[in-house]
Structure formats: structure tokens, C-alpha cells
ZAMARGU-4260 file (C-alpha; in steps of 0.2 Angstrom, whole numbers, plus 5000, padded with zeros to 4 digits):
<rodrens>
0) 5264/5085/4866 | 5260/5067/4863 | 5277/5061/4865 | 5276/5070/4883 | 5260/5059/4888
5) 5267/5044/4882 | 5282/5045/4890 | 5272/5046/4907 | 5265/5029/4901 | 5283/5021/4897
10) 5289/5028/4915 | 5276/5018/4923 | 5281/5003/4913 | 5298/5006/4918 | 5293/5005/4937
15) 5284/4989/4934 | 5300/4982/4926 | 5312/4989/4940 | 5300/4981/4955 | 5299/4964/4946
20) 5314/4957/4955 | 5309/4961/4973 | 5303/4948/4984 | 5295/4948/5002 | 5277/4946/5008
25) 5259/4952/5005 | 5248/4942/4995 | 5249/4923/4988 | 5233/4925/4976 | 5222/4938/4969
30) 5208/4943/4981 | 5192/4934/4976 | 5176/4947/4975 | 5160/4941/4977 | 5147/4949/4967
35) 5128/4950/4965 | 5128/4955/4946 | 5115/4941/4943 | 5104/4945/4960 | 5114/4930/4967
40) 5130/4929/4976 | 5144/4922/4964 | 5162/4923/4962 | 5166/4937/4949 | 5175/4924/4939
45) 5159/4914/4937 | 5149/4928/4930 | 5146/4928/4912 | 5147/4948/4911 | 5161/4958/4907
50) 5162/4968/4924 | 5175/4978/4934 | 5172/4975/4952 | 5182/4984/4966 | 5180/4978/4985
55) 5177/4989/5001 | 5196/4985/5006 | 5202/4989/4988 | 5193/5006/4991 | 5200/5010/5006
60) 5219/5005/5002 | 5218/5012/4986 | 5212/5028/4992 | 5196/5030/4982 | 5184/5043/4987
65) 5171/5044/4974 | 5164/5033/4958 | 5175/5043/4948 | 5190/5035/4955 | 5184/5018/4951
70) 5179/5021/4935 | 5196/5026/4930 | 5201/5009/4933 | 5188/5001/4922 | 5191/4999/4903
75) 5177/5006/4891 | 5170/5016/4906 | 5173/5036/4905 | 5166/5049/4917 | 5168/5067/4915
80) 5170/5079/4929 | 5157/5091/4924 | 5155/5107/4935 | 5136/5101/4939 | 5136/5084/4936
85) 5146/5069/4931 | 5141/5061/4915 | 5144/5043/4911 | 5149/5034/4896 | 5151/5014/4894
90) 5156/5007/4879 | 5153/5023/4868 | 5134/5024/4874 | 5134/5040/4886 | 5120/5048/4895
95) 5120/5061/4882 | 5116/5075/4893 | 5101/5072/4899 | 5088/5087/4903 | 5084/5091/4921
100) 5070/5078/4922 | 5079/5065/4912 | 5086/5049/4913 | 5101/5042/4907 | 5107/5024/4898
105) 5119/5019/4911 | 5108/5015/4925 | 5114/5018/4942 | 5109/5008/4959 | 5114/5010/4977
110) 5111/4994/4988 | 5098/4986/4975 | 5088/5002/4973 | 5088/5011/4955 | 5091/5030/4956
115) 5082/5039/4941 | 5094/5052/4937 | 5113/5053/4930 | 5115/5070/4940 | 5125/5062/4955
120) 5140/5073/4953 | 5155/5061/4957 | 5145/5049/4969 | 5155/5051/4985 | 5158/5034/4992
125) 5154/5032/5010 | 5157/5015/5020 | 5157/5005/5003 | 5156/4987/5003 | 5160/4985/4984
130) 5157/4994/4967 | 5151/4984/4953 | 5153/4990/4935 | 5144/4980/4922 | 5147/4984/4904
135) 5133/4980/4891 | 5115/4979/4893 | 5109/4972/4910 | 5089/4973/4904 | 5083/4956/4911
140) 5091/4958/4928 | 5089/4976/4933 | 5077/4982/4919 | 5074/5001/4915 | 5088/5011/4907
145) 5102/4999/4908 | 5106/5000/4890 | 5125/5004/4890 | 5128/4995/4906 | 5126/4997/4926
150) 5135/5004/4940 | 5130/4997/4958 | 5137/5004/4974 | 5134/4991/4989 | 5136/4998/5008
155) 5143/4989/5022 | 5130/4981/5033 | 5129/4979/5052 | 5141/4965/5059 | 5139/4952/5073
160) 5156/4958/5082 | 5159/4977/5086 | 5170/4986/5074 | 5173/5004/5067 | 5185/5015/5060
165) 5189/5034/5059 | 5199/5044/5045 | 5204/5062/5043 | 5211/5068/5026 | 5220/5085/5025
170) 5225/5091/5007 | 5227/5105/4995 | 5216/5120/4994 | 5210/5117/5012 | 5202/5100/5008
175) 5196/5092/5025 | 5188/5074/5022 | 5182/5065/5039 | 5174/5047/5037 | 5169/5036/5051
180) 5159/5022/5055 | 5153/5010/5069 | 5145/4994/5069 | 5140/4978/5081 | 5126/4970/5091
185) 5113/4980/5099 | 5104/4966/5106 | 5103/4946/5103 | 5093/4949/5088 | 5097/4966/5082
190) 5114/4973/5074 | 5115/4992/5069 | 5129/5002/5058 | 5132/5020/5057 | 5142/5029/5046
195) 5146/5049/5042 | 5157/5058/5029 | 5159/5077/5029 | 5170/5082/5012 | 5175/5101/5012
200) 5187/5112/5004 | 5190/5131/5002 | 5189/5130/4982 | 5202/5130/4970 | 5199/5142/4956
205) 5202/5161/4959 | 5190/5172/4948 | 5199/5186/4939 | 5183/5196/4934 | 5178/5211/4943
210) 5167/5199/4955 | 5181/5191/4961 | 5178/5176/4973 | 5184/5158/4972 | 5174/5144/4964
215) 5174/5124/4964 | 5171/5125/4982 | 5165/5107/4990 | 5154/5106/5006 | 5147/5088/5007
220) 5140/5079/5021 | 5132/5061/5021 | 5126/5049/5034 | 5119/5032/5034 | 5112/5020/5046
225) 5108/5002/5044 | 5096/4991/5056 | 5096/4972/5055 | 5083/4963/5063 | 5082/4943/5065
230) 5064/4941/5062 | 5065/4923/5064 | 5079/4909/5062 | 5076/4910/5043 | 5073/4929/5039
235) 5082/4945/5042 | 5074/4963/5041 | 5087/4976/5035 | 5082/4996/5037 | 5093/5007/5028
240) 5091/5027/5031 | 5101/5038/5022 | 5104/5057/5019 | 5117/5067/5010 | 5118/5087/5009
245) 5128/5096/4995 | 5131/5116/4996 | 5144/5120/4984 | 5151/5133/4972 | 5152/5124/4956
250) 5168/5123/4947 | 5167/5138/4934 | 5168/5136/4915 | 5184/5142/4906 | 5180/5151/4890
255) 5190/5149/4872 | 5187/5160/4858 | 5183/5153/4841 | 5187/5166/4829 | 5205/5169/4821
260) 5211/5186/4829 | 5215/5195/4811 | 5204/5186/4799 | 5189/5183/4811 | 5186/5165/4803
265) 5184/5152/4814 | 5199/5142/4819 | 5205/5126/4819 | 5201/5115/4835 | 5219/5114/4839
270) 5221/5133/4840 | 5205/5135/4850 | 5210/5124/4863 | 5227/5131/4864 | 5218/5148/4868
275) 5224/5157/4852 | 5208/5163/4846 | 5196/5177/4851 | 5178/5180/4854 | 5172/5193/4842
280) 5162/5201/4854 | 5145/5193/4846 | 5131/5185/4857 | 5116/5189/4849 | 5125/5204/4841
285) 5131/5210/4860 | 5147/5210/4866 | 5155/5196/4878 | 5169/5194/4889 | 5186/5189/4881
290) 5191/5173/4884 | 5199/5170/4900 | 5215/5160/4905 | 5218/5142/4900 | 5220/5137/4918
295) 5209/5128/4930 | 5213/5137/4943 | 5210/5154/4936 | 5194/5158/4929 | 5185/5174/4921
300) 5166/5175/4926 | 5156/5188/4932 | 5146/5175/4945 | 5150/5180/4963 | 5146/5166/4975
305) 5143/5180/4989 | 5128/5185/4978 | 5122/5166/4977 | 5129/5164/4960 | 5138/5148/4954
310) 5130/5140/4968 | 5126/5119/4967 | 5114/5113/4981 | 5107/5097/4983 | 5098/5086/4995
315) 5095/5067/4995 | 5085/5056/5006 | 5083/5037/5005 | 5073/5024/5016 | 5075/5005/5011
320) 5067/4989/5020 | 5074/4973/5014 | 5066/4957/5020 | 5077/4941/5016 | 5069/4924/5019
325) 5075/4907/5017 | 5061/4897/5012 | 5069/4881/5011 | 5088/4874/5009 | 5087/4879/4991
330) 5075/4894/4990 | 5076/4910/4995 | 5063/4925/4994 | 5070/4944/4993 | 5059/4958/4996
335) 5064/4978/4995 | 5054/4992/4996 | 5062/5009/4995 | 5058/5027/4994 | 5071/5040/4986
340) 5070/5058/4984 | 5081/5072/4979 | 5080/5092/4978 | 5094/5101/4968 | 5097/5118/4962
345) 5111/5126/4952 | 5116/5142/4943 | 5130/5141/4930 | 5138/5155/4921 | 5136/5148/4903
350) 5139/5165/4892 | 5154/5174/4896 | 5142/5190/4894 | 5144/5207/4901 | 5135/5210/4917
355) 5120/5222/4916 | 5119/5222/4898 | 5101/5215/4895 | 5087/5230/4897 | 5093/5233/4913
360) 5094/5216/4920 | 5109/5206/4925 | 5117/5196/4912 | 5112/5179/4904 | 5111/5170/4920
365) 5104/5152/4920 | 5094/5146/4936 | 5089/5128/4936 | 5081/5118/4948 | 5075/5099/4948
370) 5069/5086/4960 | 5062/5069/4961 | 5054/5057/4972 | 5051/5039/4969 | 5044/5022/4977
375) 5050/5007/4972 | 5046/4987/4977 | 5054/4972/4971 | 5051/4954/4976 | 5060/4940/4970
380) 5062/4921/4973 | 5076/4912/4969 | 5082/4893/4970 | 5089/4877/4963 | 5077/4862/4959
385) 5079/4844/4958 | 5087/4845/4940 | 5099/4857/4945 | 5091/4871/4936 | 5095/4888/4944
390) 5081/4900/4943 | 5076/4917/4948 | 5058/4925/4945 | 5051/4943/4952 | 5040/4956/4950
395) 5044/4975/4951 | 5035/4991/4953 | 5042/5010/4950 | 5032/5026/4954 | 5041/5043/4952
400) 5037/5061/4951 | 5051/5073/4944 | 5050/5092/4942 | 5061/5104/4934 | 5062/5124/4933
405) 5073/5132/4919 | 5075/5150/4920 | 5086/5162/4910 | 5086/5181/4916 | 5087/5190/4900
410) 5078/5190/4883 | 5067/5204/4893 | 5059/5192/4903 | 5056/5199/4920 | 5069/5194/4934
415) 5062/5180/4942 | 5052/5174/4930 | 5055/5155/4925 | 5054/5151/4907 | 5049/5134/4910
420) 5042/5124/4924 | 5038/5105/4920 | 5032/5089/4930 | 5034/5072/4924 | 5025/5057/4933
425) 5029/5040/4928 | 5023/5022/4933 | 5028/5005/4927 | 5027/4986/4931 | 5039/4972/4927
430) 5038/4954/4928 | 5056/4946/4926 | 5065/4929/4928 | 5082/4921/4923 | 5088/4904/4922
435) 5104/4892/4921 | 5104/4874/4915 | 5118/4863/4914 | 5120/4854/4897 | 5133/4843/4902
440) 5147/4844/4916 | 5156/4859/4906 | 5143/4869/4898 | 5128/4877/4904 | 5114/4887/4896
445) 5108/4904/4903 | 5093/4915/4899 | 5082/4929/4906 | 5066/4939/4902 | 5058/4954/4907
450) 5043/4962/4902 | 5039/4980/4908 | 5025/4992/4905 | 5026/5010/4908 | 5015/5024/4908
455) 5022/5043/4907 | 5015/5060/4906 | 5022/5077/4906 | 5014/5096/4912 | 5023/5110/4907
460) 5020/5129/4909 | 5032/5139/4898 | 5031/5158/4898 | 5011/5157/4900 | 5008/5142/4888
465) 5003/5125/4895 | 5006/5108/4888 | 5004/5091/4892 | 5011/5076/4883 | 5008/5056/4887
470) 5018/5041/4883 | 5013/5022/4885 | 5025/5010/4881 | 5029/4992/4884 | 5046/4983/4882
475) 5052/4967/4883 | 5071/4962/4886 | 5080/4946/4882 | 5095/4936/4886 | 5102/4919/4879
480) 5119/4912/4881 | 5131/4899/4884 | 5144/4896/4898 | 5159/4884/4894 | 5171/4879/4908
485) 5185/4867/4903 | 5192/4869/4920 | 5188/4878/4937 | 5198/4891/4933 | 5193/4896/4915
490) 5176/4900/4908 | 5170/4905/4891 | 5154/4913/4887 | 5143/4920/4873 | 5127/4930/4875
495) 5115/4939/4865 | 5105/4951/4875 | 5091/4967/4873 | 5087/4983/4884 | 5078/4998/4883
500) 5080/5016/4888 | 5063/5024/4891 | 5056/5037/4880 | 5055/5054/4887 | 5050/5072/4884
505) 5059/5089/4881 | 5057/5099/4898 | 5070/5112/4897 | 5069/5131/4891 | 5054/5129/4880
510) 5052/5147/4877 | 5034/5143/4875 | 5034/5132/4861 | 5026/5118/4866 | 5029/5109/4849
515) 5046/5105/4856 | 5039/5095/4871 | 5034/5080/4861 | 5042/5064/4868 | 5056/5053/4861
520) 5053/5034/4859 | 5061/5021/4867 | 5080/5019/4864 | 5083/4999/4860 | 5099/4989/4860
525) 5105/4972/4854 | 5121/4966/4860 | 5131/4951/4855 | 5146/4946/4866 | 5161/4934/4868
530) 5173/4933/4882 | 5184/4923/4892 | 5189/4922/4912 | 5203/4914/4917 | 5213/4911/4933
535) 5230/4903/4932 | 5248/4902/4941 | 5239/4896/4958 | 5227/4911/4958 | 5241/4924/4954
540) 5237/4928/4936 | 5219/4934/4931 | 5214/4938/4912 | 5197/4942/4907 | 5191/4949/4890
545) 5176/4952/4880 | 5174/4957/4862 | 5156/4963/4857 | 5144/4971/4844 | 5129/4981/4847
550) 5115/4988/4836 | 5106/5003/4844 | 5089/5007/4838 | 5083/5026/4839 | 5097/5032/4848
555) 5092/5046/4860 | 5104/5061/4861 | 5105/5081/4863 | 5106/5093/4847 | 5102/5109/4842
560) 5088/5107/4829 | 5090/5117/4812 | 5072/5122/4813 | 5072/5129/4828 | 5072/5149/4831
565) 5079/5148/4849 | 5097/5144/4854 | 5094/5129/4866 | 5097/5109/4864 | 5083/5097/4861
570) 5080/5078/4865 | 5077/5068/4849 | 5080/5051/4842 | 5095/5052/4832 | 5095/5036/4822
575) 5102/5020/4823 | 5120/5017/4830 | 5132/5003/4828 | 5145/5000/4842 | 5159/4987/4842
580) 5174/4985/4853 | 5183/4975/4865 | 5190/4976/4883 | 5203/4966/4892 | 5209/4965/4910
585) 5223/4959/4917 | 5229/4957/4936 | 5246/4948/4941 | 5256/4945/4956 | 5273/4943/4950
590) 5280/4941/4967 | 5270/4939/4984 | 5273/4959/4988 | 5269/4964/4970 | 5252/4967/4962
595) 5250/4974/4943 | 5233/4977/4936 | 5230/4982/4919 | 5214/4987/4908 | 5212/4992/4890
600) 5196/4996/4881 | 5192/5000/4862 | 5176/5006/4854 | 5171/5010/4838 | 5154/5019/4839
605) 5145/5028/4825 | 5127/5034/4820 | 5118/5026/4805 | 5107/5041/4801 | 5101/5052/4787
610) 5097/5067/4798 | 5107/5083/4800 | 5106/5095/4814 | 5116/5112/4819 | 5127/5113/4834
615) 5128/5132/4830 | 5109/5135/4825 | 5105/5149/4814 | 5098/5162/4826 | 5093/5181/4823
620) 5090/5192/4810 | 5099/5206/4800 | 5115/5213/4806 | 5114/5201/4821 | 5111/5185/4810
625) 5122/5170/4815 | 5123/5156/4801 | 5123/5139/4810 | 5136/5125/4807 | 5127/5109/4799
630) 5132/5092/4804 | 5127/5077/4797 | 5124/5063/4808 | 5127/5048/4798 | 5144/5040/4802
635) 5148/5053/4816 | 5154/5047/4834 | 5142/5046/4847 | 5153/5053/4861 | 5166/5047/4873
640) 5185/5042/4869 | 5190/5028/4857 | 5201/5019/4869 | 5206/5020/4887 | 5221/5012/4896
645) 5222/5011/4914 | 5233/5002/4926 | 5239/5001/4943 | 5255/4995/4953 | 5254/4990/4971
650) 5271/4986/4980 | 5270/4981/4999 | 5286/4978/5010 | 5283/4975/5029 | 5271/4988/5033
655) 5273/5000/5019 | 5265/5001/5003 | 5268/5010/4987 | 5256/5012/4974 | 5255/5021/4957
660) 5240/5022/4946 | 5237/5030/4928 | 5223/5032/4916 | 5224/5037/4897 | 5211/5042/4887
665) 5211/5047/4868 | 5203/5062/4862 | 5184/5063/4860 | 5171/5074/4849 | 5153/5077/4852
670) 5139/5073/4840 | 5142/5075/4822 | 5161/5076/4826 | 5161/5094/4828 | 5179/5101/4832
675) 5173/5112/4843 | 5170/5099/4856 | 5187/5091/4853 | 5195/5088/4870 | 5210/5081/4867
680) 5218/5065/4875 | 5225/5064/4893 | 5236/5055/4904 | 5232/5055/4923 | 5245/5048/4936
685) 5241/5046/4955 | 5254/5042/4967 | 5252/5035/4986 | 5261/5029/5000 | 5253/5019/5014
690) 5259/5014/5031 | 5252/5002/5044 | 5257/5007/5061 | 5253/5000/5079 | 5236/4998/5088
695) 5226/4999/5072 | 5234/5016/5066 | 5237/5020/5047 | 5245/5033/5039 | 5245/5039/5020
700) 5251/5052/5009 | 5247/5055/4989 | 5247/5066/4976 | 5234/5067/4961 | 5237/5071/4943
705) 5255/5071/4949 | 5262/5077/4932 | 5249/5091/4933 | 5242/5088/4917 | 5231/5101/4909
710) 5216/5094/4900 | 5198/5100/4894 | 5184/5089/4902 | 5171/5094/4890 | 5169/5108/4879
715) 5153/5115/4872 | 5147/5131/4861 | 5131/5141/4862 | 5121/5144/4848 | 5124/5160/4841
720) 5141/5163/4850 | 5158/5165/4843 | 5166/5157/4860 | 5166/5139/4867 | 5165/5136/4885
725) 5170/5120/4895 | 5179/5113/4910 | 5197/5110/4912 | 5201/5094/4922 | 5207/5094/4941
730) 5225/5102/4945 | 5238/5092/4954 | 5232/5088/4972 | 5243/5085/4986 | 5236/5078/5003
735) 5238/5065/5019 | 5227/5053/5027 | 5227/5047/5046 | 5215/5034/5052 | 5212/5019/5064
740) 5202/5004/5064 | 5194/4997/5080
</rodrens>
């Protein structure tokens, strides 16, 4: 199997070699990308941060539809395609399955505004100017929860001239994607931009169970409007309004038996993934469905979308006011005030149990709702003084209320009775600043400091039992580094930085146990990095590389606690962790019409903890008792693949562009090295052809997952069960797109 996977990479390498001699037109130098990773505009090659940036033109030309497409081309960045969320991992440090009201350690920003949850499934891209992915802690500049890194999506803004575009994509399983935007001046001092996107398909998973129906249905709509006013000759006010709706039927889980069909002993990981094992009919001593076929397009579930089961709905609204005021030739003030809100519901089938079994109620059936609203305000002033010191100072305010309801309709609880209703409120204040000072003609000292004070409170009602917990935290983030530039096209840098992930509470499925509500403390990181950014051959070759080591204190993660009597997960401080690795990115223009982009990342991320937990917790008594599997945390991985290799080849001749891209990830396991969660490696290849026609028309055709790779995107096992559940990756997908720019 691995030989076949590696052969696909060799095939792509062969494509590179075959296309090398071809010479024609396209690009005389690699595109220069301006980023705002330091909250000031800089060339990507001048920023002493390990980062991948993709411009809006690249997003359009490469056919990227979501952040998952972008992260697939970034070393040491991994995103899974969950049924109801997209988990993010940067440098082996993952969002660790944050709870409904939780927050991850990969920070998400949209147009300079923090979004407080990791549950943005796929993050569909709409009229995007740029996506910036920053690896490593970004605490001094961006603050809370930028421990592993940060993803920042920047939208296109109003233009001084009239412009616009429309695009329609049709593809496999009834896919229909429409996107359009129009922009231009409304008066001499007012400009506007409006963008909309609709994404639908008919679903791609046929349910072989008695309920029937189709899963994996997408029905998304998003709209964004910008108004930009010239307040004066030196000041502009940008107002942004955005709304999005998702009304989906989530991708259904596949199931894998864990027991040998003859001996009923637990199978080896390879046999489990191959579907050679069975579920012995024991979930709390009660029968379960047999594992379904290991095919992402065919599932076996009791959930019937016609009855509202398996649904995923989400509504998000956002309003942003950004004032930019040029105080002098060297000083600028930026003030950003924002409101964001989201409501979400999802109903996964996690147990594979027999319908109608539990006391006349329908089967073990999860219902989750969550929502949040937040207000943020940031004011910063930046400039350069007479001594050449670049500086930035700012104040930040964050206020949020998050709520979550979790319900399981079994365990003899009356139908419609939620197990846990939780509300978390948080308020924080921060002051921050950074600077850059040239020591001599080639070397610059850089630094940053951020102090943040936060109060957080949780109010919970679970099966008639009330609970309340509070957290009061103060955190300081630091950064200090050197930038050395022997020439305009070469920079070496070294940095030391810290960041933090806020403490939090357990708010999911408490079953009336308020002792589990107790919060976890702050997760802290100390990172050391050395890197190089180089551009050569008249801008036709770019090499960026970084080596790093990170110490994580009080790493937060989700486990099954050995002392618990109920089969649910808990957010805990796992202990400390060490993360080491490197990433390399190479972009080449061997000829004027050929572009090659390659990236490789490697990490070694392990826990240093004396604790042990149970993945399959001890549960039940007598004949229905299950012995848990104990896993020791010390030396175990903390999630995500050890290595990933990505690449893209783009060849242009006249008005035709051919593109091939690939992404390879090594295997990965969950906390404790549990073989049940072992997912195996994967190699995904996408192919695209693009034609530029007359009068602004364009046409493209594509195939995603061209070799129809079958892979497991994530696997989990419920406590007390003899089967695992999880998601298969997306199947091969065909389509074409027609569009016009005007």
C-alpha cells in the first residue's frame, strides 16, 4: 500500500522533470505578497515569522474554495475534515477537540477580528484578498490563544474603479457553487463592495441502514458588504457587514469493529482499519449495529435526515467598523470595533446502537447546540521615530458570552431533557506593543510585550444540579529576536517568544457531576526559532526555512478520566510537552511559464507527564462491566502527523494553464498513542486545467483526489464500546467552472 502511495509522489516528480525544458511566457519573477503579520504592511520575505501566505489571485487561479485547500499547501499545518467541525493542528499542537463552549490554541482571525471558536467547518472562502498562516506563538501581536499559530483571512475591500466578477461551478453529486462580487465608487468620498456565495450539493453518502436517506449534504450561503468613507484627507472609515448560513446534513460516521471475529480479543490497528474485525454487540451490555462498509460514499446509520437527524445548522453574523487615521507622515492610528455572533446545532450518530432499544426511547442520540456573541475593540498607533525605531502600541478589549447545550436521549432520561446547559462569560483587557531597532546596517533588534487580564465565569445546570466556577488570570506574552540582512534578498532571523491559551471549564455532558466542571489552568508556550528567507536568481527562486523548539507547560487536552463513572471526555491539563521540528518552503520558476512550489514539515511532539488516563474508561458493573485501556501520557504524541509534504506544479502556455498539486501526511494517533485512533498516512492529488477566453471569460475543469485515495480522517472509540467510529476522507470529485471578470 505504501509503495502505491509513494509512487504517486514519484509520478508528480516525473511531471516536474518532463515539463522542465518547456519555455514560453508567463511569469518573470515570483509574485510578491504583502502581508500584515506584524500589523503593518510588509513583504512576506521581510517578516521574521515562519508563515505561508496565499494571495487572492492565487486563490482564484488555483481553485481554492476553503481554508482546507490553503492549509493543505502549508508545511506543519494539518486540518481534518470532520463531520461537524474542522480541527486544526500547527506544529503538532492541535485544537485538542475543544468543547462546545471552548476555544482552541490555533487562533482564527477574519479582517483583524478574533473569532473565539475552532468550530468553523472548512471556513469557506468568499471574495478573499489573502490568507496568512503563521506558525508558532503570536501572543505579543495577536494575544489570546495564538499558542500553536494563527490563520488570518483578509477580504477584498472597495475599489476606486468599477469592477466585479461572477463564477459558477458544477460538479459531482449535484455540486453548485455560485460566487460573485461587485465593487466601485458610489460618490466622490464613498466606495462600496458586495460579495455573495452559495454552495450546495445533493450529498454523497448513501445510507444502507433501514432509515435510508443521503448524508454529506451541503447548503451554505454567505454575503458580505463593505462601505468605505473618506472622513477627511487623512482618515477613512470602513464598515463591514457579513452573514452566513449553513443548513447541512453532516457527513455520517463510518464504524469499525475492534474485536477478532473468532477470539473476540481486540484486533491490531491495521486489521481494525481494514474492516476485518467485528463489534461483539456490547455497548453498555446491549447490542450494536455491525460495522458498516469502509466506503465514504456508503454508510450504515439509524439517522434519517427526513426526521431532522444528522443535521448541522449554523448562522453567523458580523459587523466591523475600522477607522484608519494618518496622524502624520510617520504615524498612523487604527481603531477596530466589532460585534460577532453565532448559533449552531448538530446531531451526530456516534454509537451505532439499535433504534428504540433504550426504555422505549429512540437510540443513543446526541443533540448539541452552542452559540456565542462577542464585542471587541482594538486601538493601536504605529510609526517610526527620528532615530529610526519602528514602534507600535495598542489597547485591546474582549467581551464574550458563550452558551452550550448537550443532550443524549437515552440513559432513561426523558426525551427532550438536556443533560447539560452551560453559559460561559469572559471579559479581558490587554495592552501591547512591539518595536524594531536597527543595530547597524544589516542587523535589527525586534521585540514585543503584551499583558492581558481576564475574568471568566461558568454557570451550569446538569440534570437538576447547579454549578458555578470562576477563573481570574493574568498573562504576559514576550518576544525578542534579531533580523540579519547580508543583502536585500537574504534574511536570517532568530526569535524567542511566549504565548498562552486561556484557562477554561468542562461544560459538555456533565451528567450532574459538578466536580467535573472545575476549570483547567492556562496553557503556556516558550518557543525558540531560527530561520532564513532567501530570494535569488532575479526573483525566480525563493527558499524559506525555519527550525524550532517549543516547551509547552500545562498542555490542555481531552481525555477519558480513569476516576469517572460515565463514558464521556474531559478537558484537563495533561502536563508539559516538548515540540521540535522544522519546515522548508521552496518556490521555483525554472522557465517563464513553469512554477514549482514545494513544502516539507517535520515535528517531534511528545508529552512529559506522570499521569495516565483511560481512553476506553472502566464502565458498568457485573456482566455488563468493561475494563478500560490505560494509557500513560509520558512520551506520548500530542496529535497530528509527524511529517507532511506538499507541492504544486503550474504550467502556462498562451491562454491555457495546467496545474497539479499534492499533499502527503504521515500517519497519526491520538493522545497516549492509542492504536485505535491510528489513521494511517495519505496522499491526495488534485488536477486542474484553466482557459482564459476573450472578453474576461474563463473556464476551468478539475478533479480532486484524482487517484480516489481512501483514507481515515479521524477515528475515535466510545468508552465501554467494542467498536470505533470516525470519518473517511472525501472521495474523488469532478467539476468545471465558468466565470467572467468585468
